[in-house]
C-alpha distance (Angstrom), angle and dihedral (degrees) to the residues before:
residue distance angle dihedral
X1 . . .
X2 3.79 . .
X3 3.80 120.3 .
X4 3.79 91.5 -147.6
X5 3.78 117.9 102.7
X6 3.78 124.8 -151.3
X7 3.83 114.0 -107.9
X8 3.82 89.8 -112.6
X9 3.80 91.0 52.1
X10 3.80 91.4 48.2
X11 3.83 92.2 52.9
X12 3.79 91.2 46.6
X13 3.83 89.7 56.1
X14 3.82 90.2 47.3
X15 3.80 91.4 51.1
X16 3.81 92.4 49.4
X17 3.82 90.7 48.4
X18 3.80 90.6 50.3
X19 3.82 91.4 50.2
X20 3.79 94.5 50.7
X21 3.82 98.4 39.9
X22 3.78 115.5 91.9
X23 3.80 95.9 3.9
X24 3.79 96.2 107.3
X25 3.79 95.9 103.6
X26 3.78 106.2 137.5
X27 3.83 94.5 -151.9
X28 3.79 114.4 14.2
X29 3.82 90.1 -174.8
X30 3.75 111.1 33.4
X31 3.78 112.5 -162.7
X32 3.78 116.8 -105.1
X33 3.79 109.7 -89.4
X34 3.82 116.3 -105.6
X35 3.82 92.8 -112.2
X36 3.81 93.0 51.5
X37 3.81 90.6 43.7
X38 3.82 89.1 52.7
X39 3.83 90.9 50.3
X40 3.81 89.3 48.3
X41 3.81 90.9 52.2
X42 3.83 90.8 48.1
X43 3.79 89.2 52.0
X44 3.80 91.5 51.6
X45 3.81 92.3 46.8
X46 3.81 89.2 57.9
X47 3.82 93.4 52.0
X48 3.81 129.8 74.6
X49 3.81 117.6 -86.5
X50 3.80 121.4 -91.6
X51 3.80 90.1 -104.1
X52 3.82 93.7 50.3
X53 3.79 91.4 44.9
X54 3.81 91.1 51.4
X55 3.80 89.3 52.6
X56 3.82 91.2 48.0
X57 3.81 94.1 47.7
X58 3.82 90.9 47.7
X59 3.82 89.6 50.6
X60 3.82 90.0 53.4
X61 3.82 91.5 48.4
X62 3.83 89.0 50.0
X63 3.80 91.1 48.6
X64 3.82 91.7 51.4
X65 3.81 93.5 47.0
X66 3.83 89.8 48.8
X67 3.83 90.1 51.4
X68 3.81 89.6 48.0
X69 3.80 91.4 50.3
X70 3.80 90.2 53.2
X71 3.82 90.1 51.0
X72 3.82 94.9 40.2
X73 3.82 109.4 29.0
X74 3.83 91.6 -174.6
X75 3.82 91.3 66.3
X76 3.82 113.4 117.4
X77 3.79 111.6 -172.8
X78 3.77 126.3 -144.9
X79 3.78 136.5 163.6
X80 3.80 104.6 -146.7
X81 3.81 95.2 175.1
X82 3.79 133.3 55.9
X83 3.76 121.1 -117.5
X84 3.79 118.9 -108.5
X85 3.76 135.4 -147.3
X86 3.74 141.7 -177.2
X87 3.76 147.4 147.6
X88 3.77 120.5 -43.2
X89 3.78 125.0 -102.5
X90 3.80 128.6 -128.9
X91 2.96 131.6 -19.3
X92 3.83 88.3 21.9
X93 3.82 98.8 46.2
X94 3.84 92.9 105.7
X95 3.81 97.1 45.7
X96 3.80 101.3 78.9
X97 3.78 86.3 -118.4
X98 3.79 121.4 150.5
X99 3.79 133.8 -158.5
X100 3.77 135.1 -151.0
X101 3.80 134.9 -160.1
X102 3.79 107.4 -153.7
X103 3.81 120.0 -138.4
X104 3.80 111.1 -86.5
X105 3.80 116.7 -111.5
X106 3.80 107.8 -136.4
X107 3.80 131.9 -172.0
X108 3.79 106.3 -169.1
X109 3.79 129.4 -144.7
X110 3.78 99.2 -3.7
X111 3.76 130.1 146.6
X112 3.80 114.0 -120.9
X113 3.77 114.8 -173.9
X114 3.79 119.1 -145.2
X115 3.80 89.0 -111.4
X116 3.81 91.4 52.4
X117 3.82 90.0 46.7
X118 3.82 91.4 53.0
X119 3.82 91.2 51.0
X120 3.79 91.3 45.7
X121 3.80 91.6 50.4
X122 3.83 89.9 51.8
X123 3.81 91.1 49.7
X124 3.82 90.7 48.5
X125 3.82 91.9 49.2
X126 3.81 91.5 51.0
X127 3.82 93.0 47.6
X128 3.82 93.8 45.1
X129 3.81 91.3 48.8
X130 3.82 89.1 66.8
X131 3.82 86.7 66.6
X132 3.83 90.7 47.0
X133 3.81 87.8 -107.2
X134 3.78 93.9 142.0
X135 3.80 102.7 132.5
X136 3.81 103.8 102.1
X137 3.80 123.0 -153.4
X138 3.78 118.2 -176.2
X139 3.80 110.5 -160.0
X140 3.82 96.8 170.3
X141 3.78 130.2 11.1
X142 3.78 112.0 167.5
X143 3.79 128.9 117.1
X144 3.83 108.5 -71.3
X145 3.81 90.4 1.7
X146 3.79 114.2 82.1
X147 3.80 131.3 151.8
X148 3.80 120.1 169.2
X149 3.78 130.0 166.5
X150 3.79 130.5 -164.7
X151 3.81 111.7 -156.1
X152 3.79 131.1 -161.8
X153 3.82 143.6 165.9
X154 3.84 118.7 -20.4
X155 3.80 92.1 0.1
X156 3.81 98.6 -55.3
X157 3.79 110.1 159.8
X158 3.77 145.5 178.4
X159 3.80 115.2 -160.3
X160 3.77 131.0 -170.0
X161 3.78 122.3 -170.4
X162 3.77 138.6 170.8
X163 3.76 131.0 -167.9
X164 3.80 104.2 140.5
X165 3.80 88.0 -48.7
X166 3.79 120.7 62.8
X167 3.82 111.6 -136.3
X168 3.80 129.6 -172.0
X169 3.80 117.4 -172.7
X170 3.77 136.8 174.3
X171 3.77 140.3 -168.2
X172 3.80 128.3 -167.2
X173 3.77 97.2 -144.4
X174 3.79 113.2 -143.8
X175 3.81 115.4 -32.8
X176 3.79 136.1 162.6
X177 3.79 115.6 -109.3
X178 3.81 113.1 -114.6
X179 3.82 93.7 -104.0
X180 3.82 91.8 54.6
X181 3.81 95.1 55.9
């Protein structure tokens, strides 16, 4: 018997070794500790309900799209996709909290000048600040390619982006449904 392995056999052994190495984590996702879960629940109790937050986030989206329409009269807004919700992620997964991504507002194929973008970004920042979404993250900031997010408590965000289409999106972050408060 030869001790030489075919190249295919060698790579198969390598792949199997790679799959088994380093995968001996007993609990890849440990549950949130009771003390952290309790703090998370306290945080949610102090915030508006999921339903109220959805209403507030939608109002901010509407305010931003109205500002955009004043700056760019050609903008025609639509929301081609439904919103989506679900259970919260760590550290809120034990709280009964829920989250909701609102339908994006999209104005397709419009021209947004850099001056109009700057004014729109200021309007979005002011509107988002009313939801305590004051942490700004700029993902893209080049002419005709903008992507800015305003983040707040428990992951809440308002995002405004432009790349030929102008898009305004919002997310409630984790909130307790009305009946859980």
